[in-house]
N, C-alpha and C positions, 0 to 999 in steps of 0.2 A: 794388447792381450784379452781374447775373448773372455769373458766371467760365464762360468756356468752356475745355474741354479736348478734346485731341482724343482720338482712338480708341485710338492707338498710344498714346500717353501714358497713358492709362487703363490699357491691357492690361499696360503695363511696369509700373504700380504694384501692380496686382493680383497680376502674377506674382512681384513682388520681395516682396512681403508672404507668398505662400504659401512662396516659398523663406525669409524669414526665420523662418516659422512651423515650417519642418520642421527646420530647423538647430537652433529653438530646442527642438522635440519629441526630437532626437536627444541634445541635452546634458542635458537631464532624463532621459532614458531611462538615458542613461551616469552620471550621478549617484546614481540610484536604485538601478542593479546594484553601484555602488562602496559604498554606503551597507548593501545589503542583505548584501554577502560579507562586510563587517567584520562583523556583526550575526552571523552566520551562525557565522563561524569564530570569533568570541567564546564562540559556544554561545547565543547568546539566543532562537535558535528552530531548531528541526529539521524534518526532512522531513514528520511528522505536523501540525506545527502548520500548515505551509503547506497541507496538505491541507484541513484546517479553516478555514483563513481563506476559502480558494476555495469552499468549501462554503457558509461563511457569508454570502458574497459572492452567491454564485447564490441562496440564499434571500432576500435583501434586493430582488435583480433582480426575484424572482418576486411577492413581496409588492407591490411598486411597479409589477408590470403589465409591465414592460421585457422579461420572457422569459414564454414560453407554458406551459414546463413545467421540471422540476426536472431536471438531467442526471442521470444514475445516477452510480455512485459510480465505475465503469469510467472514465466520460468526464471526472469530477473529477479522478481519480488521473493521468490523463494528462496533463491541466491543469499539476497539480501537481509531477509528472515532468519536464514541458518547462519549467517555470520555474526548477525547483531545476537542470536543467542550466547554464542562464544563471549563477546564482549562485554553483555549485561552477567555473563556467568551465570545464566538459569540453567542449574544441574538438571532440575526435573524435565525441564523440555528439552535439553539435550539426551536425557535417558530414553524420554519417549521416542524423540527421533529415531536415536541409534537402536532400538525395539523394532520400530518401524523399518528401516532398512534390514534387519535382518532377517524379520519376516519374510520382506520382500525375496532375498538371497535364497532363504532358506525355499520358497515355494519354485524360485526359479530352477534350484538343483534338483528339487522333486520333479519337476516337469522335464529335466533333461533326463532324468533317469527311469522314466517312463518306457516300457518297449515299445518299438516302432514297428510298423509294418511297410513294408515296402513293396510297392507293385510293381512288376515287370511290365514291359511293353507286351503286346501279342506276340511281335518275332521271336522275341526270346523264349517266350512258353513255347512257341511251335517248334523253335530250335531244340527246346530240352524235352519235349515229346518224342521229335524225330531220333533224338539221342538213346531216349529211354525204350523206345517202339526198337532198337535193333538190340536192344538186353532185355527185352520181353516185359518190360517195366514202365507204366503208365504213370504221369503226373496227376494228381487229384487236385484239384480246384477246388 
């Protein structure tokens, strides 16, 4: 016997599932952060180990075809430094990093909101002139 479910119930279940996944993801991230901080403070790994692990991860992704090219060492170092900020719990640097990202996002959004001028090919302009001429109107360039 088929079961019927209303759209509102279906959407509610989907949103609930997404929220649960989000909470679980945050819990898992928090657990990893705690464990990595413990291991780092005990001297189990250092900044160079993190850099090499990120490099290895990207090599695997490249070999699997999940990325098109290997990031350069500067990009890998930036990723390692960013990860180490979290492991070390350097809140001042994390705040600075977040502010820089917000500034870049704001600048990108402002760039997108600037009015654009589209240039039409000569053939289109001639066609518009021909249409306008039929109505005694001329396009001003």
